N, C-alpha and C positions, 0 to 999 in steps of 0.2 A: 504494500500500500504506500502510495506516495504521501509525503507529508502535506497536511492541510486538506486532504480529500477524504470525505467520510462516505463509506459504502453502506447503503441500507438495503434491506431485502423488501421487496414488494410482494404482498400476498395477492395471488391471482386465483380467481375461482376455478374449481376443477372443470376440466373439459367435459366431464360426464354430466354436468348440470345442463339440462335441456333449456334452451332459450325459447322464449315465446316468439312464435313466428307471426308475422303480420300478413294481412290480406295483400294479394298481388296487384289489386286494382289501384291505378294511379290516384293519389290523394286520399286513400283510405288508410286509416291508422288502427282499424279494429283487429282483434286477434283472429287469426285464421283457425277454422274448424274443419275444413274439408280440403281435399286436393283434387284438382281437375286436370285430366289429361285428354289429349286429342289423338284420334287415329284418323289421319287425313285420308288414307287409302280407303277405309271403310265408311267414311263420313260419319264418324261417331265421336261423342264426347262422353267421358266416364267421370263420374263424381263419386268419391269414396271418402272414408275417414282420413283425417290428416295423416300424411305419410310419415314414417318414422324419421326420415331425413329429408332435407331439402333436395329437390331434383331440378336441375336447370331446364328440363323439358316439361315440367309440370307447373301448375299455378295453384297456389294456396289461396283459398277464399274464406271470407268471414261468413257468418250466418246470412246476413242480408244479401250479399252478392251471390251466395249459393242459391237462395230462394228466387232471385231475379234472373238466374242464368237463362240465356237464350242462345240458340245455335242457328246457323243458316238453314234456310228452307231445304227440306229433304234429309237433313241430318237427324240422327238418333241420339237421344240422351239416355245413358245407362246410369242409374243411381244404385249404389250399394244398398241391398235390402235392409240392412240393420242401421242404416244412416238415420240418425235423429238430429235434426238441426234446429 
């Protein structure tokens, strides 16, 4: 240690602590409760429980945006049967 410099340890939370994920919709700061994924080839959108980890190809949604979800005409929305929003 150099003279005059004090080293202090910084406590950092454990990586195991799950952070609250927010809704992916622009301007929404609500907590995410579902995960939305798209299958473009089959023209299908799937909504299920919040995924265990964030996925760059999925969209986390809050309750309000899950309820308001709309898809293009001709697309199918598949909702996980145990989903309670």
